[in-house]
Phi, psi and omega in degrees: 000138180245180180306310185293344183263000176295120190279082172288154180308138182275059178202159179297138180229147176263156180232146179301132181299330182289358180291337176248130180229172171277167179301156177302138181069011179299327184302326177254335183292317181296309176300325179300320180296320178294317178296317180298317179297317179297318179295322180295317177298317179297326182288321191252329185301312180301318180293320178297314181295318178300313182292329175295315179299316180297321183295342179286333178205070186279149176225127177278128179263112185291326184264016181286156180240136174254110182260131178056033178289132183205141172240123182249136179261126179240137179060019175085339185227337183271118181251126179244123183240143174210152181197150171261137189243141175219133184198166175237142180209125181053041174082002180244148179259141181226157172225150180204178179213142179226142176217128179205167178221157177202169180256129183199143171265103187214145174230136181099188185272159173258145173259133183208160178238163175275129184234140176233171175270128179295331181276329181227081186298346177285347178268124183222154177201195175244152184298331178299322179296325178288317181298325182263021186303309181293323175300316180295317181297316180294316179299318178298316182297321180296313181296316179297320179298318179294311181295317179295322178298319178295321179294314180297319179298318180294322178294315180299317180298317179297316179294319182294317179297317180298319180294316180297316181297325178291336181274332186295331183282352176268124181303132178215157175298146180250142177233116180288137179218158173271144174228157181264131174283116182274306178214158172210150183214128178261129182211122178053043176083353179257149182243117181260122187235135171250129182224156185234138179269078182223022178245323183297157179299324179257042185301147177253348182065015178277152177252139180228168184227146178208163180229130177255142178284182182300129179084353179262154174197167181289166177272106182269129183235030176133204181212161177210121179054040176084359179246146179292144177248130183237165181268128176227172177227147169270131181257095183058234179256017179301140191288339182240136175288157181252123178284129185270155177263163186296339178260001182056031180285346181285337181265133180272097178213174183286162179297323179295316179296318181297317180296321180294318180292319179297323177296322178292322179294320177299322178294321178294317180299330180288343184258354183245155177261159177117185184289150177252000181219142179290342179280356174230065186293154179295138181258346186302126175088343184289322179297316180296318180295324177296316179297315180296321178296319178296317179296322179297319178297318179299317180296320179296316180297315179299318179298318179294319180295315180293325177296318178295318179298317181298318179296319181300312185281338183254337185218358181301146185282347176209152178281350185257045174272118191305309182298318180297318179297317181297315181295314182298323180290329183277344184288159177304155186309313181300318180290321178297316180296319179296317179297317178296323178298319180295319179293321182294327178299327184261331183233028184296338179273005180240176178294149180282148178278167175305132182100345180233012185269155174276194185295338180275359178063019178229309184282164181282140181279000000 
């Protein structure tokens, strides 16, 4: 007997609406994404618009003061700058503040001037913000796109779950199918399960979420590629399959029908190998996948580091970029020598950087 041969009653059946849920912590995570997106817009839109206006007719104020001006580098490429501004123009004194971010590979300090709008002298910023305007706009657009995408996804997920739950209470024919257990988490007696419809012949590749109460768990009927395989049903044309519990309490049917289906499930479990409980998940293949995932991350990091090093030695604006010098010095001798040769071709009339110096720590080796 296989999954498709488990004899569910040959009549339309209803399922408890609570069988499909949103992801764990969705109740606060989804609103948090909207709040985060709103705060980000509030943080950056006024400064972007102000600097755009200033860029249309900028004037450098020679006697301006930058108070507490600072640019901080985060994650190696994200630069966040802020400063308080004080200046006089046409006999009047003004104060302002600017905060902005952009993406840049940079080491050391930035040089900048205080800039105002000739048309609106009360608007002020720093020249670095004007110079990086397109960089800022693109960086802003990318972040907004990501945050907006997460917000839209959370809304879509909420609507889809609500729609599926409204359909489950209407009796429909049931079709048993296998689904893959993606993740599960036990907390305060409840079991939160994420499962994917990607094993059945008519798979939809959709992911769904459910929560089991104390003492409940899914019906595990084996494993596939290191993941537990559980029994679910398609409820008519409902878009998400429903993961069943070991007592079949989620399906509204008679006690005789439930006992008959459970006996058939027991027969199927006797013919398959693998775990019979989600609390004892299959381990086969998971260690290898973990190792491969770790190696993939290492390769990506190495690729980024070597890419940055190549840019530093062939196109960097100065030989004294701290990160570039450190990487070049740590590389094997042939790569270090090649990198130093590239730097010397462009900066040979200047002092050599760390990693390329001779015994006097100044000349090129």
